[in-house]
VOKOLSE-382378 format. One record per residue (C-alpha): residue in three letters; z negated, y negated, x negated. Coordinates in steps of 0.001 Angstrom, whole numbers, padded with zeros to 6 digits, always signed. Example, Ala and Ser with C-alpha at 12.3 -4.5 7.8 and 13.67 -1.06 7.14 Angstrom:
<votis>
ala-007800+004500-012300/ser-007140+001060-013670/
</votis>
This chain:
<votis>
unk-070289-028526-088075/unk-067489-029409-085816/unk-069590-032297-084220/unk-069242-034021-087700/unk-065493-034537-087003/unk-064744-037596-084958/unk-062029-037137-082492/unk-060357-040160-083793/unk-060136-039228-087239/unk-056884-037785-088691/unk-056085-036311-091949/unk-052917-038675-092232/unk-055193-041719-091752/unk-056568-041268-095296/unk-054902-043139-097815/unk-055940-040800-100608/unk-054087-037825-098731/unk-051162-039812-098099/unk-050767-040971-101676/unk-051186-037227-102805/unk-048602-036122-100464/unk-046278-038659-101762/unk-046811-037286-105087/unk-046029-033726-104057/unk-042645-034993-102485/unk-041815-036980-105715/unk-042401-033665-107758/unk-040595-031314-105185/unk-037198-031886-107119/unk-038662-029079-109633/unk-039448-026597-106935/unk-035712-027478-105806/unk-034432-026630-109234/unk-036499-023278-109118/unk-035321-022102-105728/unk-031704-023093-106682/unk-032233-020768-109525/unk-033265-017988-107363/unk-030270-018590-105167/unk-028079-018159-108209/unk-029923-015333-109473/unk-029428-013532-106279/unk-025702-014542-106085/unk-024689-013770-109599/unk-027062-011107-111363/unk-025020-007901-111458/unk-027790-005889-110145/unk-027669-007530-106512/unk-023997-006784-105278/unk-023443-008080-101631/unk-025562-011028-101578/unk-023114-012957-099659/unk-022718-009996-097532/unk-026031-010403-096061/unk-026410-013629-094331/unk-029905-012957-093544/unk-030572-013520-097085/unk-028056-016086-098458/unk-027967-018211-095384/unk-031725-018257-094999/unk-032396-019059-098433/unk-029777-021739-098349/unk-031413-023294-095184/unk-034637-023269-097409/unk-032896-024997-100072/unk-031599-027524-097808/unk-035110-028319-096576/unk-036158-028659-100192/unk-032951-031114-100998/unk-034230-033237-097952/unk-037696-033540-099245/unk-036550-034089-102757/unk-034454-037040-101543/unk-037759-038395-099563/unk-039722-037960-102598/unk-037324-039880-105058/unk-036823-042735-102562/unk-040750-043149-102532/unk-040483-043899-106193/unk-039162-047325-105576/unk-041605-049961-106684/unk-040539-052284-103785/unk-041375-049522-101182/unk-044860-049443-099719/unk-046199-046778-097395/unk-044052-045996-094414/unk-044632-047819-091256/unk-045056-044751-088961/unk-047372-042794-091634/unk-048064-040065-089284/unk-044551-039126-088789/unk-043732-039437-092366/unk-046578-037053-093308/unk-045688-034581-090533/unk-042095-034632-091754/unk-043108-033959-095260/unk-045448-031236-094210/unk-042922-029426-092011/unk-040317-029700-094635/unk-042725-027777-097102/unk-043641-025330-094452/unk-040111-024620-093390/unk-038457-024636-096790/unk-041150-022212-098260/unk-041201-019915-095265/unk-037191-019605-095302/unk-037169-019247-099169/unk-039919-016363-098817/unk-037937-014688-096242/unk-035004-014525-098422/unk-036822-013847-101469/unk-038876-010823-100049/unk-035966-009251-098236/unk-035834-005597-099232/unk-034207-005430-102510/unk-033761-001714-102746/unk-030184-002187-103502/unk-031036-003297-107109/unk-031851+000494-108108/unk-033910-000418-110975/unk-031498-001982-112898/unk-032061-003931-116139/unk-032096-007473-114270/unk-035098-006417-111814/unk-037703-007724-114015/unk-035854-010912-114773/unk-035342-011500-110940/unk-039236-010687-110339/unk-040165-013175-112952/unk-037984-015862-111512/unk-039300-015298-108106/unk-042977-015566-109474/unk-042063-018409-111219/unk-040566-020285-108299/unk-043781-019486-106450/unk-045824-020869-109210/unk-043836-023888-109564/unk-044073-024805-106029/unk-047764-023792-106062/unk-048320-026306-108895/unk-046477-029106-107012/unk-048385-028528-103649/unk-051743-028076-105402/unk-051920-031879-105581/unk-052911-031878-101789/unk-054571-029167-100705/unk-053662-029481-097031/unk-049893-029142-098463/unk-051076-026171-100749/unk-052637-024273-097676/unk-049155-025024-095640/unk-047140-023659-098610/unk-049591-020510-099075/unk-049317-019745-095306/unk-045770-020278-095200/unk-045167-018092-098160/unk-047194-015174-096589/unk-045534-015610-093382/unk-042061-015674-094791/unk-042764-012629-097128/unk-044078-010543-093952/unk-040709-011428-092125/unk-038589-010765-095331/unk-040099-007515-096175/unk-040275-006263-092602/unk-042982-003758-093772/unk-045754-003079-091387/unk-048278-002533-094133/unk-046843-005916-095846/unk-047102-007747-092506/unk-050754-006379-091894/unk-051778-007548-095303/unk-049971-010789-094998/unk-051574-011407-091705/unk-055037-010621-092936/unk-054615-012887-095854/unk-053086-015601-093485/unk-056273-015427-091125/unk-058200-015901-094237/unk-056241-018878-095378/unk-056549-020245-091647/unk-060128-019966-092125/unk-060212-021495-095432/unk-057914-024268-094303/unk-060164-025147-091499/unk-063229-025034-093647/unk-061579-027205-096218/unk-060388-029525-093637/unk-063926-030103-092444/unk-065059-030397-096117/unk-062405-033016-096612/unk-063493-034953-093484/unk-067100-035022-094626/unk-066131-035987-098119/unk-063765-038719-096743/unk-066512-040172-094451/unk-069099-040008-097382/unk-066434-041815-099580/unk-065729-044122-096870/unk-069594-044964-096376/unk-070033-045206-099974/unk-067171-047542-100434/unk-068253-049538-097481/unk-071518-049830-098833/unk-070515-050646-102285/unk-068177-053328-101077/unk-071013-054709-098845/unk-073228-054754-102011/unk-070463-056247-104137/unk-069958-059050-101489/unk-073577-059682-101204/unk-073669-059835-104941/unk-070821-062318-105103/unk-072190-064295-102340/unk-075499-064554-104176/unk-074065-065604-107304/unk-071583-068260-105753/unk-074531-069711-103774/unk-076172-070338-106976/unk-079422-068412-105888/unk-079250-066027-108986/unk-076846-064481-111575/unk-076563-060960-113212/unk-075933-059769-116770/unk-075641-056573-118532/unk-075658-055626-122432/unk-074481-052639-124238/unk-077000-050707-126521/unk-076502-053306-129403/unk-077505-056121-127147/unk-074193-057616-126660/unk-073115-058960-123369/unk-070848-056661-121411/unk-071030-058740-118053/unk-072360-062074-117359/unk-071813-063936-113727/unk-069293-066470-113777/unk-071481-068921-112298/unk-074018-068852-115203/unk-071186-068957-117742/unk-069955-072330-116113/unk-073372-073840-116411/unk-073303-072825-120061/unk-070028-074887-120493/unk-068114-071513-121155/unk-066021-068745-119519/unk-067455-065313-118719/unk-064981-063859-120994/unk-065794-065781-123934/unk-069222-064652-123616/unk-068557-060929-123380/unk-069323-059210-126844/unk-071792-061978-127761/unk-075486-061393-128163/unk-077547-062011-125196/unk-080015-064262-127189/unk-077200-066572-127925/unk-077305-067936-124298/unk-081001-068810-124859/unk-082020-071917-126662/unk-084882-071387-129261/unk-088059-073505-128467/unk-090404-074960-131357/unk-093861-075449-130666/unk-096658-073926-128765/unk-094626-072488-125977/unk-093108-069601-127553/unk-095038-066833-125974/unk-092407-065865-123516/unk-089736-065859-126102/unk-091779-063333-128149/unk-092403-061292-125089/unk-088416-061127-124482/unk-087553-060333-128018/unk-090142-057541-127999/unk-088887-056169-124952/unk-085237-056151-126153/unk-086033-054504-129297/unk-088485-051921-127796/unk-086154-051127-124797/unk-088834-051899-122354/unk-088422-053614-118961/unk-089522-057260-118356/unk-089834-059265-115505/unk-089661-063214-114663/unk-089757-064627-118103/unk-089365-068254-118401/unk-086623-069217-121163/unk-084767-072484-121795/unk-080926-072055-121430/unk-078733-073173-124380/unk-077013-075846-122411/unk-075708-078811-124614/unk-077119-082216-123349/unk-079191-080875-120498/unk-082541-079222-119933/unk-082295-076213-117989/unk-084687-073423-117471/unk-084212-069766-116347/unk-086272-066936-115196/unk-084964-063540-116362/unk-085719-059943-115677/unk-084199-056958-117130/unk-084526-053146-117337/unk-082914-050568-119796/unk-080226-048251-118589/unk-079398-044794-119724/unk-076546-042147-119164/unk-076755-038866-117440/unk-078209-037419-120885/unk-080732-040120-120958/unk-079264-041988-123909/unk-079885-045834-124041/unk-076920-047657-122873/unk-078225-051318-122908/unk-080045-053748-120432/unk-079013-054779-117115/unk-080762-057727-115316/unk-080660-060814-113353/unk-081818-064397-113730/unk-082532-067500-111378/unk-082568-071114-112028/unk-086078-072833-112481/unk-084634-076292-113498/unk-085647-077794-110131/unk-088916-075943-109954/unk-089653-077164-113324/unk-088874-080798-112496/unk-091033-080337-109206/unk-093840-078855-111301/unk-093542-081725-113828/unk-093692-084518-110831/unk-096546-082578-109503/unk-098350-082845-113031/unk-097362-086419-112987/unk-098895-086975-109632/unk-101895-084905-110401/unk-102720-086660-113967/unk-101281-090142-113810/unk-101733-092918-111421/unk-098728-093571-109049/unk-099162-097223-109103/unk-099404-098252-112654/unk-098356-095162-114373/unk-101532-094739-116377/unk-103658-091989-116885/unk-105778-091312-113637/unk-109386-090525-113579/unk-108816-086885-114241/unk-106586-087186-117038/unk-108495-089859-118625/unk-111682-087716-118401/unk-109792-084973-120039/unk-108411-087276-122972/unk-111981-088423-123506/unk-113244-084865-123907/unk-110658-084185-126412/unk-111425-087470-128238/unk-114889-086391-128578/unk-114034-083036-130119/unk-111482-081986-132821/unk-109460-078886-132683/unk-112028-076710-133917/unk-114799-078156-131577/unk-116571-080258-134031/unk-117831-083825-132628/unk-115828-086781-133807/unk-116384-090497-133414/unk-115009-092261-130416/unk-115359-095469-128617/unk-114941-095887-124541/unk-114117-099243-122962/unk-114812-099584-119177/unk-113241-102630-117771/unk-112917-104236-114106/unk-111289-107321-112789/unk-113201-110278-111807/unk-111966-111895-108430/unk-109508-109225-107803/unk-110803-108906-104107/unk-110045-112687-103692/unk-106469-111807-104552/unk-106309-108996-101904/unk-107791-111150-099224/unk-105817-114336-099760/unk-102444-112983-101014/unk-102321-109572-099448/unk-102538-105984-101013/unk-098603-105993-102160/unk-099547-108838-104495/unk-102622-107073-105664/unk-100616-103933-106436/unk-098249-105988-108443/unk-101063-107564-110284/unk-102571-104095-111309/unk-099166-103091-112452/unk-098976-106202-114729/unk-102491-105723-115848/unk-101646-102228-116859/unk-098679-103217-118811/unk-100673-105893-120957/unk-103575-103385-121484/unk-100845-100761-122655/unk-099294-103586-124954/unk-102765-104361-126438/unk-104154-100818-127171/unk-100761-099531-128202/unk-101104-096254-130030/unk-104799-096876-130871/unk-105979-095199-127827/unk-105217-094403-124174/unk-105516-096518-121166/unk-106576-095126-117612/unk-107053-096317-114307/unk-110144-094989-112515/unk-109171-096474-109210/unk-109393-100135-107513/unk-109479-102721-110417/unk-111398-100308-112682/unk-109806-099290-116197/unk-110819-097041-118540/unk-109750-097100-122364/unk-110248-094186-124936/unk-110359-095296-128560/unk-110704-092172-130753/unk-111947-092622-134333/unk-112603-096400-133763/unk-116469-097481-133840/unk-116655-100340-135893/unk-118335-103394-133681/unk-116033-105807-135172/unk-112988-103854-134323/unk-114069-103040-130894/unk-115211-106583-130344/unk-111754-107746-131432/unk-110137-105447-128983/unk-112195-106389-126030/unk-111921-110139-126749/unk-108110-109734-126772/unk-108050-107993-123482/unk-110339-110643-121967/unk-108238-113565-123290/unk-104989-111734-122363/unk-106038-110964-118808/unk-107488-114626-118279/unk-103904-115954-118604/unk-102087-116306-115308/unk-099934-113686-113765/unk-096455-114731-112110/unk-096016-112723-108868/unk-093637-113746-106180/unk-093505-117218-107188/unk-097418-117671-107456/unk-099653-117975-110473/unk-102361-115631-109932/unk-105512-115923-112201/unk-108117-113318-112550/unk-110544-112405-115496/unk-112165-109184-116741/unk-115491-107795-117881/unk-115931-105058-120436/unk-118713-102543-121184/unk-118546-100916-124462/unk-120159-097555-125488/unk-119803-095633-128736/unk-120172-092086-129955/unk-120553-091859-133660/unk-119810-088237-133858/unk-123266-086871-132847/unk-122132-084894-130071/unk-122687-087428-127252/unk-121263-085825-124028/unk-118516-087544-122094/unk-120654-088161-119176/unk-123189-089902-121151/unk-120526-092193-122921/unk-119037-093164-119440/unk-122629-093857-118241/unk-123418-096005-121094/unk-120124-098070-120581/unk-120757-098587-117098/unk-124279-099788-117795/unk-122712-102082-120474/unk-120337-103258-117810/unk-122999-104055-115474/unk-124770-106024-118283/unk-121420-107951-118719/unk-121070-108846-115131/unk-124794-109972-114922/unk-123945-112154-118196/unk-121633-114275-115938/unk-118444-112146-116163/unk-115366-112715-118450/unk-117500-111336-121449/unk-118089-107927-123087/unk-121088-106046-123877/unk-122150-103109-126102/unk-124354-100532-124534/unk-128087-100823-125961/unk-130743-098326-125029/unk-132663-101064-123123/unk-129907-100942-120453/unk-130444-097409-119804/unk-134163-097974-119410/unk-133412-100910-117007/unk-131084-098303-115088/unk-133855-095760-115153/unk-136129-098340-113733/unk-133967-099497-110981/unk-133368-095711-110001/unk-137356-095244-109971/unk-137522-098358-107766/unk-134899-097391-105414/unk-136374-093928-105093/unk-140009-095238-104519/unk-138500-098057-102092/unk-137317-095158-099866/unk-140763-093959-099322/unk-142339-097600-099285/unk-142459-098038-095536/unk-143612-094494-094879/unk-146478-095063-097298/unk-147348-098525-095906/unk-146713-100072-099297/unk-144863-103177-097871/unk-146543-106242-096570/unk-145778-109908-095478/unk-147212-113079-096612/unk-146611-116192-095001/unk-145922-119811-096518/unk-146608-122755-094264/unk-143926-125151-093285/unk-145329-128385-092471/unk-143856-131346-090625/unk-143568-134404-092834/unk-144407-137137-090235/unk-147604-135407-088961/unk-148658-133134-091863/unk-149142-130395-089305/unk-148107-126843-089810/unk-145055-126169-087550/unk-144660-122438-088787/unk-144561-120017-091573/unk-141834-118093-093455/unk-142432-114543-093835/unk-141960-113344-097475/unk-142122-109483-098418/unk-144200-108134-101128/unk-144521-104623-102523/unk-147273-103010-104096/unk-146818-099364-105344/unk-149913-097517-104660/unk-152609-098806-107118/unk-149904-100000-109560/unk-148945-103707-110021/unk-147034-105909-107604/unk-143239-105442-107729/unk-141310-108660-107616/unk-138952-109294-104640/unk-136283-110341-107188/unk-136362-106864-108774/unk-136473-104689-105573/unk-134609-106945-102933/unk-131031-106724-104971/unk-131767-102906-105088/unk-132591-102705-101352/unk-129219-104504-100876/unk-127292-102119-102891/unk-128596-099072-101377/unk-128469-100302-097744/unk-132243-100055-097549/unk-132549-103818-096586/unk-131317-102661-093060/unk-134540-100674-092324/unk-136703-102929-094173/unk-135229-105820-092435/unk-135922-104353-089001/unk-139609-103851-090087/unk-139953-107404-091219/unk-138555-108738-087832/unk-141007-106590-085915/unk-143792-107478-088125/unk-143146-111130-087846/unk-143046-111081-084155/unk-146319-109366-084207/unk-147561-112126-086358/unk-146406-114825-083849/unk-148482-113363-081295/unk-151635-113862-083357/unk-150623-117290-084468/unk-150060-118598-081024/unk-147344-120149-079179/unk-147321-123547-080994/unk-145921-121803-084284/unk-142679-120261-085523/unk-141982-117722-088086/unk-138852-117694-090082/unk-137471-114514-091667/unk-134667-114220-094084/unk-131516-111982-092789/unk-129511-110549-095702/unk-125571-110261-095482/unk-125962-106661-095029/unk-128126-107052-091927/unk-125995-109814-090565/unk-122834-107396-090747/unk-124875-104653-088707/unk-123830-104938-085066/unk-127272-103787-084006/unk-129105-107020-085338/unk-128946-108567-081907/unk-130284-105688-080109/unk-133113-105225-083040/unk-134217-108875-082492/unk-134279-108587-078708/unk-136354-105453-078713/unk-138855-106791-081322/unk-139136-110129-079182/unk-139557-108334-075815/unk-142196-105704-077449/unk-144344-108647-078802/unk-144057-110771-075488/unk-143192-114020-077545/unk-140623-116754-076900/unk-137309-115943-078615/unk-137304-119616-079983/unk-140457-118771-082035/unk-138594-116452-084175/unk-136354-118181-086735/unk-133573-116311-088751/unk-132885-117891-092051/unk-129314-116931-092974/unk-127700-117513-096803/unk-124472-119398-097396/unk-123062-115944-098902/unk-122280-115034-095113/unk-119378-117879-095406/unk-117513-115860-097959/unk-116108-113815-095074/unk-114901-116390-092584/unk-113977-113684-089776/unk-113801-113939-086167/unk-116387-111166-086264/unk-118842-113558-088228/unk-118451-116187-085746/unk-119068-113550-082914/unk-122224-112342-084670/unk-123445-116135-084810/unk-122629-116515-081127/unk-124450-113148-080200/unk-127591-114113-082236/unk-127838-117499-080577/unk-127416-115928-077043/unk-130702-113960-077987/unk-132630-117362-077984/unk-133727-117321-081482/unk-133467-120169-083938/unk-130921-120057-086849/unk-131570-121937-090115/unk-128918-122053-092995/unk-130889-121144-096194/unk-130199-122411-099583/unk-127847-125098-098473/unk-125756-126368-101299/unk-126193-123661-103730/unk-123232-121340-102240/unk-120190-121609-100387/unk-121168-124675-098353/unk-118317-124889-095982/unk-119102-127946-094016/unk-116536-127337-091557/unk-118505-124113-090763/unk-121444-125987-089513/unk-119534-127149-086470/unk-118735-123538-085532/unk-121987-121956-086291/unk-124975-123037-084055/unk-127653-123681-086694/unk-130886-125391-085829/unk-132081-126310-089267/unk-130730-126620-092706/unk-132873-125574-095637/unk-132533-127706-098820/unk-132597-125520-101815/unk-135382-126010-104169/unk-133005-126445-107055/unk-132346-130058-105610/unk-136003-130732-104753/unk-137623-130317-107975/unk-137396-133241-110139/unk-135713-135127-107562/unk-138098-138212-108266/unk-136735-138394-111771/unk-134696-141643-111772/unk-132125-140106-113951/unk-131326-137168-111581/unk-128621-137162-108902/unk-130694-134821-106552/unk-132080-137698-104518/unk-128435-138634-103565/unk-127692-135097-102793/unk-130843-134645-100631/unk-129968-137944-098789/unk-126513-136786-097999/unk-127879-133335-096504/unk-130340-134950-094386/unk-127801-137550-092975/unk-125344-134561-092284/unk-128160-132593-090666/unk-129131-135562-088693/unk-125610-136265-087242/unk-125288-132661-086214/unk-128912-132834-084413/unk-130365-130275-087159/unk-133740-130079-088654/unk-134018-130245-092435/unk-136597-128324-094628/unk-136978-129024-097969/unk-138030-125942-100164/unk-140186-125863-103482/unk-142081-129264-103239/unk-144849-129235-105580/unk-145801-132639-106788/unk-146600-135768-104798/unk-143887-137707-106645/unk-141215-135264-104946/unk-143071-135246-101479/unk-142988-139110-101335/unk-139418-139077-102176/unk-138669-136268-099486/unk-140646-138044-096913/unk-138688-141325-097647/unk-135346-139714-097501/unk-136203-138649-093947/unk-136487-134907-094501/unk-138356-133502-091268/unk-140012-130483-092827/unk-141548-129476-096131/unk-142280-126121-097755/unk-143935-125618-101132/unk-147048-125247-103135/unk-148260-128714-102585/unk-148954-127583-099033/unk-149857-123935-099821/unk-148711-120790-101616/unk-147682-117619-099821/unk-150621-116056-097939/unk-151794-113238-095843/unk-151719-113480-092222/unk-155682-113768-092023/unk-155543-116600-094508/unk-152756-118270-092599/unk-154784-117943-089332/unk-157796-119555-091218/unk-155407-122573-092232/unk-154367-123500-088845/unk-157912-122976-087348/unk-159852-124988-089994/unk-158017-128326-089787/unk-156420-127918-086160/unk-153238-127275-087780/unk-153337-130020-090202/unk-153022-129830-093912/unk-153174-132140-096821/unk-151105-132157-100032/unk-152510-130843-102897/unk-150875-130699-106581/unk-149733-132658-109599/unk-148574-136103-109398/unk-145431-135224-111186/unk-143793-132088-112561/unk-144626-130844-115746/unk-142185-129090-118186/unk-143115-125617-119564/unk-145853-126071-122145/unk-146798-123884-125215/unk-150580-122914-125622/unk-151859-123620-129092/unk-155037-124482-130893/unk-154515-126900-133935/unk-156355-129692-135534/unk-154333-133012-135925/unk-155250-136701-136878/unk-154652-139382-134373/unk-154578-143232-135483/unk-155113-145909-132773/unk-156297-149446-133111/unk-156503-149275-136859/unk-158933-146215-136440/unk-158323-142456-137767/unk-159676-139567-135488/unk-159596-136089-135590/unk-158654-134060-132496/unk-157442-130699-131225/unk-154144-130279-129630/unk-154452-127419-126863/unk-150997-127432-125522/unk-147773-129037-126210/unk-144173-129647-124548/unk-140987-131357-125705/unk-142465-134679-124007/unk-146085-134534-124111/unk-149410-132702-125106/unk-153069-132232-124159/unk-155562-133375-126728/unk-159331-132812-126917/unk-161986-134628-128800/unk-161067-138317-127766/unk-163586-139716-124803/unk-162560-142365-122258/unk-159357-143140-123496/unk-157942-145861-121213/unk-154568-145258-119553/unk-151676-146778-121554/unk-153423-146492-125022/unk-150970-146077-127993/unk-151335-143354-130526/unk-149716-142091-133709/unk-150008-138442-134006/unk-150064-136906-137378/unk-149052-133324-137240/unk-148436-133130-141148/unk-147714-135539-144066/unk-144153-135966-142773/unk-144837-135138-139098/unk-145754-138296-137144/unk-145092-138691-133396/unk-145690-141869-131440/unk-147317-141279-128286/unk-149008-143019-125152/unk-151968-141874-123088/unk-151086-141125-119464/unk-154558-140059-118137/unk-157947-139493-119518/unk-160859-137184-118220/unk-163960-137070-120233/unk-162905-135743-123782/unk-159380-134778-122681/unk-156420-136973-122904/unk-152805-136218-121607/unk-150447-138104-123982/unk-146627-138591-123560/unk-144245-138636-126609/unk-142110-141738-127123/unk-139240-139426-127543/unk-138687-135776-126707/unk-139333-133410-129716/unk-138824-129767-130581/unk-142110-127789-130053/unk-141132-125248-132852/unk-141044-128242-135266/unk-144540-129392-134374/unk-146001-125907-134516/unk-143908-124576-137392/unk-144373-127715-139728/unk-140623-128240-139645/unk-139123-131883-139550/unk-139042-132764-135844/unk-135687-133855-134337/unk-134999-135585-131384/unk-133791-133685-128286/unk-132425-134590-124833/unk-134954-134086-122185/unk-133706-133315-118500/unk-136266-135501-117146/unk-139103-137796-118472/unk-142289-136229-116939/unk-145734-136948-117601/unk-147986-134654-119526/
</votis>
């Protein structure tokens, strides 16, 4: 136990002991009075004669009273409110304790002197009572500080033993003094342990209090406490300041007064708080809104009930933290998660959720809804020419216009890029949807002012409608997408409603794509070859390889169907490689005097492996590179990039020939012809067909192209030549090569080999003299008047400018007729040719076919060209 006492510790270092000892000194004047009373009793009681004759009694008692007087003065001086603890606290405590011990011992010696001289007089009991009372008064005073009491007790016992001068009394006093010393030692140890425990508890309590205060001041949290009635008995000053009040003004107020009542669907945590407070159960991290005026502030509060020693409920005590910033962060995160950063519109996730909710009411029943899917036309050109920052500003202005048009009728969302989705609940009427779509198209067609520039774009819209039949959102989106695809096919800048046929077409496209992936492996693709003829010599100079696809035993699939699908799915790259290899193999069989041309799509052209593929195919076939000709469309020019020029140069270095296909129908950058090393220009068939018509401008266009090619030392090939009139025109304009049905349709390789072997490579033109307009087959009896005669004939087919008539024999060319289709349907015509009983007639003016066949009065129409029947 002794080891528990630190050698540096002193009883006089305890502020509590010094305070108690000071209080003893302040009360010591009562002890002084009692001992003075003893002095006068001994001096003047009649039963104690000769008191002053015994110095050992009166002098000793007087010295003890003197010590008491000094101690009384010290005690009274300490009562001054301006006096603190003495500077030399140890000396002061030693002096007080010494005065107590010395005064008590001297007084005890005097009081316990053998009093046998009293002889049992009447004042003995009174004197005993005074003596005992003096001891009790002093004991009561020193009881305030136990070390002082022990000192008093020891001094009393020692003084009594001296005063009595009795061996038995002395022995008894010594025994009690020893017991007192042991008790004092044990008490001192106890006091030390208690003092250390209190000091440690006080230190820990102070540390905890400081931590709590620092925690509150830092704003990381706050504390509160209520009584059993739910009224605040403590609340942190920091949270009171946030409420705009002082902590003292909140004391006594209900705890719920600092929480704002919320209205709506977000009351579950408030109900939990109310239940916990009323049922006296703990709660943890409940989110509540603070009752702060003019500010949105959120708290997370926790609390637990407190009870006294008897287990009686005393109230709640808890803590709280500020969640305002966390709430703001969550709101910002939710904003980022559900709204587009650039435009502020609902993003793909949120607009999908809104569509789901629009298709179902609060009880899950289907309800009508329309969906508009829109994207911008020519938006990529804005990004490419003006930059992405301008494109971003354009999207923001588009979003603003869309939001203004839709208003509260629906919700606008941005799917990404230039695609927008518009959800219109409860609107399914086609006329209303058409008005909304038309308003959007007209609004977005107006120019946008961005950084001093006027930017113009357009928009295409697809519309799908759910009439409340439980159409899933995914199907509605798919339908709108198909309708948008149809709007783009219709020329853009329009809207289209979804129709079931669109889904059928999409299904067909998907089936074609899936089958096309296996077409090469199943050997379903093949090449056919159309002759390219030198105009001057009418000799075949080469062929164009054209792809065909026949799915198993099914009908032939048109290239116009599967080539675009191959482009979109990127299947054109492996198919194009197969075409190049097959064309090279065909060149081997055709011989060294012939070339084969193959078409190269934009996707193939962008593939950096294309030159290596060509070199590999040429090398494997063992042919000259110039026997392979690559036909490249003008679509390549949409990307006037250094990479394109580099690809042209790389292809040219392989030794193959390059032909510019479909010239005049696309970008037609004439300056690009100087940069790109083309060997040939192919004139598109749209300029060739009908070029012989005197009213057509095509002949002038062809002449310009031929002149341009000649200046650049390039060959020219006219595509789609079908009639002798067009062939003569092309020859006269100086075009070097011709390709078209007049010299042969696309044919199998074996037929191509037969063609060049049969005539030594020479071919002759076969076909109509002039182009014919589309005709409608019919079988109808009419009356024909000519030269004053009336005949009955049968009309076999009819066009807007002529017809084929049977039943008239050997009619001279140029014969005039009046054709009677009905009583009021008479058309003037002229014979253009005659063969046995068949006559081709040309109408004097263009007519409507439906009017002739349907017995409706004919009305003149404008014909694009005047062709022979």
